[in-house]
N, C-alpha and C positions, 0 to 999 in steps of 0.2 A: 869820272864816269858814274860814281854812286850818286852824285847830285843830280844827274840827268835821269836816272832810273826812278827816283822818288816821285818827281812830278808826273812822269809817264805812267807809273803804276797807279798813282792817285787819279789821274785822268781816266784810265781804263776802268778802275773800280767805280767811279762815279758814272761812267757811261753804262756799265752793266746795271747799276741800280736804276738809272733813268729808263733803260729799256724794260727792266722788270716792272717798274711802276707803270709805264705806258701799256704793257701787256695786261696788267691787272685792270687798268681803266677800260681797255677795250673789252675784256671779259665781262666786267660789270655792265658796260654799256650795251652789249648784246643781250645780256640777261634782262635788264630793265628797259631796254629800248622799245620804242613803239613798233608795233607790227601792223601791217595793212588792215587786218581784221579785228583790231582792238576796239573795244567799246569807247565811246566818247561821252563826256558828261558836260552839261552846262546848267546854270542855275540862275534864278531870278527871285528877288524878294517881293512879296505881295502882302496885301492886307489879308487878315484872316477871314474877312467877310462876315464876321459876327459882330453885332453892335456892342456887346459887352466884353469883347476880347481885345485888349490893347496890344497883344503880341502879334507880330506878323508871322507868316509862314514862308517857307522856301519852296519854290516850285523847281524841281530838278528834272531835266530831260536827259534821258540816256538813249543814245543811238547805238544800235548793235548791227554792224554790217556783216557779221559772220553768219555761217549757215547753221549754227546751233544757238539755242536759247542761253541766256546768261542770268545768273542770280545776282541781285543787287541789294546791298544793305546801306541805308542812308541815315546819318545822324548829323545834327547841327548844334553848335555851341557858340555862344558869344565870343568874339575875338577881341582881346584887349591889346594885342600887339599891332603896331602900324603895318600897313601893307608893304612898305618898303623893306621892313625887317623880316617879314614872313610871307613871301609871295605865294606859297602853296606849291603844288607839283604832283607828280605821279611817282609812286614807288612800288617795288615788287618785294614783299617781305620774304625772307628765307625760311623763317619758322612760322607756319600758318596755323599751328595748333594752340597759339596763345589765347588767353581768355578774352582779350580786347578785340579779337578778330572773329569771335563767335557771333551768330545771328542775334543772340540776346543782347548784345552790346549796341544794337542799332534800333532807332525808333521806327523806321520804316523798312520793311523787307519785301521785295517783289521779284518778279521775273519779267525780263524783256524778251519778246519772241525773236526768232531768227529773222534777220534782215528787216528789223522793225525798230521803232522808236516808241518809248513810253514816257509819260510824265508821272511823277510822284510828288505828293505833298508831304513835306517834312516839317513837323512842328518844332518850334524852338522853346527852350525851357525858360529863359528870361529875356527881357527886352534889352536890346543893344543897338549900336549904330552899324556894326559890322559883325558878320557871322562867318564861321569856318564850317563848310560842309565837307564831311568825310564820306566818300562813296567807296565801299568795298565791293569790287566786282569779281565774281567767280566766273572764269571763262573756260573754254574747252581746254582739255589737256591738263586740268588741275591747276591752272595758272590764276593766281589772285593778284589783283592790282588795286592799290589804294590811291584814290584821287582826293587831293586836298584843295578845295576851292574857296577863296575868299568871296563872300557875297555881301553886297551893300545895295543901296537904293539905285546905283547906276548899272548894276549887273543885268544882263539880258540873256534870254534863251537863244542859243545858236542853232538848235535842231528842231525841226518841225515834228510834232508828235500827233498821231491820230488818237482818237478816243478809244480806249481799250475796254469800255464798259461791256461791250458785246463780243469780246474776243473769243470766248469759249463757244459761241454759237456760230453756225454756218449760214 
């Protein structure tokens, strides 16, 4: 009888641990998961357009389908890690008061209007074959999302953006 209870208890204990782990993954997935009105980011690598500038620039398009404006911080660094080992992604940091998430940590900071798309030019610090674009997007409800996108010569913009030079005028 005792030999039967040991495997049964072990099976029940492992089942409880598996259910608790699954519940934790569901909770994290709902917190970090995409929502219908989340901003989307795409990027493309372009020449700087200056004859004396060998470094390219990254053109980032941010699409905002929500009804409120979002604040965007963009920074680009050369990526030395192959794309297969570091594909990028989206995360939602729990602690948003860290120094690395402040606006001063980003080269380009701007605002995307409600239900609009904007393009931003992001300078790169050194020349490389691949770059990692980090876009910190502050959305409504105090939600901060970090987009990490690998950008190389094959990257293309996926969102059409209008020119916002006359955005403030009617």
